[in-house]
ZAPARO-640416 format. One record per residue (C-alpha): residue number from 1; x, y, z. Coordinates in Angstrom, 3 decimals. Example, Ala and Ser with C-alpha at 12.3 -4.5 7.8 and 13.67 -1.06 7.14 Angstrom:
BEGIN
[site 1,[12.300,-4.500,7.800]]
[site 2,[13.670,-1.060,7.140]]
This chain:
BEGIN
[site 1,[-33.486,63.781,0.171]]
[site 2,[-29.760,64.454,1.303]]
[site 3,[-28.716,66.969,4.042]]
[site 4,[-25.168,68.046,4.307]]
[site 5,[-24.878,69.978,7.697]]
[site 6,[-21.441,71.781,8.037]]
[site 7,[-19.657,72.722,11.454]]
[site 8,[-20.445,71.870,14.763]]
[site 9,[-23.905,70.712,15.823]]
[site 10,[-23.988,71.374,19.459]]
[site 11,[-26.280,73.495,21.961]]
[site 12,[-26.204,76.738,19.961]]
[site 13,[-27.110,75.148,16.557]]
[site 14,[-28.925,71.953,17.434]]
[site 15,[-32.434,73.738,17.207]]
[site 16,[-31.887,74.889,13.818]]
[site 17,[-30.538,71.445,12.947]]
[site 18,[-33.542,69.745,14.553]]
[site 19,[-36.142,72.045,12.653]]
[site 20,[-34.224,71.803,9.195]]
[site 21,[-34.114,67.737,9.806]]
[site 22,[-37.682,67.300,10.901]]
[site 23,[-38.957,69.432,7.953]]
[site 24,[-36.911,67.211,5.517]]
[site 25,[-38.307,64.204,7.077]]
[site 26,[-41.925,65.460,6.871]]
[site 27,[-41.262,66.550,2.958]]
[site 28,[-39.213,63.638,2.051]]
[site 29,[-41.770,60.971,2.846]]
[site 30,[-39.831,57.979,2.501]]
[site 31,[-35.858,58.467,3.135]]
[site 32,[-33.682,61.044,4.616]]
[site 33,[-29.825,60.827,4.342]]
[site 34,[-27.579,63.089,6.674]]
[site 35,[-24.058,63.475,4.979]]
[site 36,[-21.838,64.253,7.939]]
[site 37,[-18.611,64.870,5.806]]
[site 38,[-18.664,68.576,6.730]]
[site 39,[-19.750,68.116,10.595]]
[site 40,[-16.536,68.383,13.066]]
[site 41,[-18.431,67.633,16.317]]
[site 42,[-21.983,66.524,17.545]]
[site 43,[-23.192,67.008,21.223]]
[site 44,[-25.923,65.182,22.872]]
[site 45,[-28.263,68.045,21.745]]
[site 46,[-27.312,67.038,18.330]]
[site 47,[-27.869,63.456,18.666]]
[site 48,[-31.247,64.231,20.366]]
[site 49,[-32.199,66.166,17.257]]
[site 50,[-31.535,62.923,15.347]]
[site 51,[-33.230,60.919,17.844]]
[site 52,[-36.349,62.859,17.219]]
[site 53,[-36.060,63.000,13.442]]
[site 54,[-35.780,59.135,13.578]]
[site 55,[-38.765,58.439,15.550]]
[site 56,[-40.615,61.043,13.249]]
[site 57,[-39.486,59.268,10.246]]
[site 58,[-40.376,55.725,11.559]]
[site 59,[-43.866,57.029,12.468]]
[site 60,[-44.271,58.023,8.719]]
[site 61,[-43.159,54.738,7.538]]
[site 62,[-39.772,56.390,6.358]]
[site 63,[-36.210,55.801,6.967]]
[site 64,[-33.386,58.232,8.351]]
[site 65,[-29.790,57.294,7.708]]
[site 66,[-26.066,59.072,8.178]]
[site 67,[-23.183,58.839,6.138]]
[site 68,[-19.501,59.847,6.152]]
[site 69,[-19.034,60.341,9.790]]
[site 70,[-15.771,62.217,10.317]]
[site 71,[-13.453,60.378,13.214]]
[site 72,[-14.651,62.719,16.031]]
[site 73,[-18.313,62.230,15.139]]
[site 74,[-17.606,58.478,14.532]]
[site 75,[-16.190,58.195,17.925]]
[site 76,[-19.035,59.993,19.382]]
[site 77,[-21.627,57.742,17.791]]
[site 78,[-19.556,54.662,18.802]]
[site 79,[-19.473,55.562,22.362]]
[site 80,[-22.977,56.522,22.767]]
[site 81,[-23.848,53.581,20.538]]
[site 82,[-25.894,55.830,18.569]]
[site 83,[-25.717,53.392,15.425]]
[site 84,[-28.575,51.403,17.055]]
[site 85,[-30.733,54.665,16.837]]
[site 86,[-29.984,55.552,13.203]]
[site 87,[-28.519,53.582,10.356]]
[site 88,[-24.779,54.574,9.523]]
[site 89,[-23.128,54.130,6.191]]
[site 90,[-19.703,54.490,5.143]]
[site 91,[-20.486,56.302,2.192]]
[site 92,[-23.177,58.292,0.499]]
[site 93,[-23.274,55.948,-2.443]]
[site 94,[-23.688,52.927,-0.265]]
[site 95,[-26.227,54.470,1.728]]
[site 96,[-28.315,55.758,-1.460]]
[site 97,[-28.127,52.226,-2.706]]
[site 98,[-29.476,50.839,0.521]]
[site 99,[-32.454,53.513,1.047]]
[site 100,[-33.416,53.068,-2.643]]
């Protein structure tokens, strides 16, 4: 399953993002890929939503990964060391090949 959020993931939007992401993890069962090519910014609330979904996915023996980080989002991931929480891929094709 591939999700493609758009815009900013912050305090105003993170609850809806988490709800959609958690539902996708539950429905997909095996792998969920979040394509961040349309995301301009992610706050700590958005990162928390990813962390919760990652734990949910691992508990269900699934995988959660992200791809196509925009420069600002990539910088946020680098500073927060969030690539240790979820797998990060440069391109959707690379991610889909790895997630199988």
